[in-house]
C-alpha positions as CSV (number, residue, x, y, z in Angstrom):
1,X,104.7,125.4,75.3
2,X,101.5,125.7,78.2
3,X,99.8,122.6,79.3
4,X,101.9,120.1,77.0
5,X,103.2,116.7,78.3
6,X,106.5,114.7,77.2
7,X,106.4,110.9,77.2
8,X,109.6,109.5,77.7
9,X,110.0,105.3,77.4
10,X,112.5,102.8,76.3
11,X,111.8,103.2,72.9
12,X,113.6,105.6,70.0
13,X,111.8,108.8,70.4
14,X,110.5,111.2,73.3
15,X,107.3,113.2,72.1
16,X,105.7,116.0,73.6
17,X,102.0,116.7,72.7
18,X,99.5,118.7,74.0
19,X,96.5,116.5,75.8
20,X,93.4,118.5,74.8
21,X,94.8,117.6,70.8
22,X,96.5,114.3,70.8
23,X,94.5,110.8,71.7
24,X,97.4,108.9,70.7
25,X,100.9,109.0,69.0
26,X,102.6,105.7,67.7
27,X,105.6,105.1,65.7
28,X,106.0,102.8,63.0
29,X,109.9,101.6,62.0
30,X,110.4,100.8,58.2
31,X,113.1,98.0,59.3
32,X,110.7,96.2,61.8
33,X,107.1,96.8,60.2
34,X,106.0,97.0,63.4
35,X,104.2,99.9,65.3
36,X,104.5,100.8,68.9
37,X,102.1,103.3,71.2
38,X,104.2,106.2,72.8
39,X,101.3,107.6,74.2
40,X,97.8,107.1,74.8
41,X,95.1,109.1,76.5
42,X,93.8,107.5,79.7
43,X,91.8,110.2,80.7
44,X,89.8,113.1,80.1
45,X,91.4,116.5,79.7
46,X,89.7,119.3,81.2
47,X,90.3,122.2,78.9
48,X,89.5,124.5,81.9
49,X,89.7,128.9,81.1
50,X,92.4,127.5,78.5
51,X,89.4,126.4,76.1
52,X,90.3,123.7,73.6
53,X,93.7,124.1,72.0
54,X,93.8,126.0,68.9
55,X,97.7,126.5,68.4
56,X,100.1,123.8,69.8
57,X,103.2,121.8,68.9
58,X,104.3,118.1,68.8
59,X,107.7,117.8,69.5
60,X,109.6,114.1,68.3
61,X,113.2,114.0,69.7
62,X,115.0,110.9,68.7
63,X,117.5,109.7,71.4
64,X,119.9,107.7,69.7
65,X,121.8,108.3,66.7
66,X,121.8,111.5,65.5
67,X,119.4,112.4,68.1
68,X,117.4,114.9,65.8
69,X,114.6,116.9,66.7
70,X,111.6,117.8,64.8
71,X,109.2,120.2,66.0
72,X,105.3,121.1,64.3
73,X,103.1,124.1,65.4
74,X,99.8,123.2,64.4
75,X,97.2,126.7,64.1
76,X,94.1,125.1,63.8
77,X,91.4,127.5,65.1
78,X,88.9,125.3,63.7
79,X,89.7,122.2,64.6
80,X,90.0,120.7,61.1
81,X,92.8,118.5,61.8
82,X,92.2,114.8,62.6
83,X,95.6,113.5,62.5
84,X,99.4,114.2,61.4
85,X,102.0,111.9,60.0
86,X,105.6,112.5,60.0
87,X,107.9,110.4,57.9
88,X,111.5,110.8,59.0
89,X,114.2,110.1,56.8
90,X,116.8,107.5,57.1
91,X,120.0,109.0,59.7
92,X,122.9,110.7,57.6
93,X,120.4,112.3,54.8
94,X,122.0,115.0,53.3
95,X,120.0,117.4,51.5
96,X,122.8,118.1,49.0
97,X,123.3,114.9,47.6
98,X,121.1,113.8,45.0
99,X,119.9,110.5,45.9
100,X,116.4,108.6,46.6
101,X,116.7,108.5,50.4
102,X,115.0,106.1,51.9
103,X,112.1,107.0,55.3
104,X,113.2,105.5,58.7
105,X,110.2,105.7,60.5
106,X,106.6,107.1,60.8
107,X,105.3,109.1,63.9
108,X,101.8,109.4,63.5
109,X,99.5,112.0,66.2
110,X,95.8,111.5,66.5
111,X,93.4,114.4,67.1
112,X,90.8,112.5,68.7
113,X,91.2,113.7,72.6
114,X,88.3,112.9,74.9
115,X,87.8,116.4,76.3
116,X,86.0,118.3,78.7
117,X,83.7,119.7,77.1
118,X,81.6,118.3,76.2
119,X,82.8,115.2,78.2
120,X,82.3,116.6,81.6
121,X,81.7,114.3,84.6
122,X,79.4,115.5,87.1
């Protein structure tokens, strides 16, 4: 995952994003009805020789409980994606059991990153 960054803090999740794609990543928990910012862009990302990323990944790792990992690969050559919202089922979900499973958390990644170009200084 070239040029991707992993954010680790004291929240339930680690998240890996490409800083030329993601401007912000939040988790909204169903249990507390609150939202927490896992990542917020603080400086312009210089795309350099790579150019604006057209393929990148979002990796969400749950650090406690079942320690689930979800990886989404985005292939977006026309830069059409504005945001990605990922709703996670409650822990213990078994796809072989017919039941109305609840969602636990929503991870949202916004694709409004400040990049160079066009926002180059100097």
